[in-house]
Every structure is written in structure tokens, then in C-alpha cells.
N, C-alpha and C positions, 0 to 999 in steps of 0.2 A: 504494500500500500504506500509506503514511503517513497519507493521508486516511481510509482505512478504520479505522485504529487510533484516530484522533481521533474519528470518528463513534461507534465502540464505547465510548470513554471517556465521551463526552457522554451516550450512552444509559445507561451504568452510573451516572453521577452523577445523572441525572434519575430513574432508577428508585430509587436509594438515597434521594433526597430525598422522593419520593412515599411510599416505605415508612416513612420516619421520620414523616411527617405522619399516616399511617394509624395507626401504632402509638401515637403521642402522643394521638390522638383516642380511642383505646380505653381508656386508663388515666385514672382519676379518683380523687380522695380524698374520704373522708367524715370530717368532724371529730368529735371527742368530743362527746357530748351531742346528736348528730344521727343520723338514719338516712337512707339514700338511697332514693329511689323512681324508677322508670323508666317512661317512656312510649314505646310503639312504635306509630307510625301514629296518634297521638292517643289511644291506649287505655292506661289505667293498667295496668301489669303487676303480678302478685302477688309478684314477686321484691323483696326488701328488701336493701339494702347496709348492712353494718355498718361502724363506724369503721375507717379504714385505707385502703389502696389497693384498688381494685376495677376490674373490666373491664366494658366494654359494647361493643355493636356500633357501629362508627364510622359517623357520618352517618345512622344509622337510628334509634338509640335516644337519647332525650333523658333527662337525669338532673337531679334537684333534691334538695337536702337539706331535711329536715324536722326542726325542733327538737323534741326529746323531753324535755329536761331542764327542770326548773322554773326560773323566773326570778323573783327577788324584787327589787322596787324599793323604795327607802326615800325617803320624802318628809319633809323637815324644815322647820321654821319656817313653818307654815301660818297665814296671817293670818285672823282671824275677827272680824267686827263684830257688835255687839249693837244692838237697837232703841234703846237709850239713847245710842248714839254711842260706846260704849267699843270699843276694839280690843284684841284679845289674839292670842296665837299659840300654836299647839300644836306640841309636839315629839312624835316617835313615841315 
């Protein structure tokens, strides 16, 4: 009887671990300035995920973030040469 209880506890622990992995693979987050897109079987889905926590089918649906916000890069101190050999630099 004691052996049966131990086997039941082992089964319960394994089932809880498997359930935790499945639930963890369902939940994903989308960052601000991004949207989430989904692929199922290699096909892009029409569903779009908005910033925050979202759900997907575990092990079946693939998810990626796509940046939608504008990004501005600033370049400073750009060296520039002339045909006469002079060198200057431009600031933005």
C-alpha cells in the first residue's frame, strides 16, 4: 500500500510538472512599440497580438514581435574630405 501511494505521488508530481510546462509555453508578452504575429504550420495567421500578455497554442503556434514604432538614429561628427585635401566634419 505504501508503494502505491509513492507511485501516485510520483505520477501527480510528473503531471503537475508537465502542466506547468504547457501553461508556460502558452503565455507570451509583447513589448510596447511592437505587435505580435503568429505562424501555425508555417502559415502566417491574421491574428495580431497587442502589447501585454497574450496566449497561443503550445508547441503548435510560433510567435514573433514586429517593431511598429519609428526609430531615429543620430549621427554626429561626420568627417568629410575635399578634393583640395581639406577635412571638415558635420554635426547634425
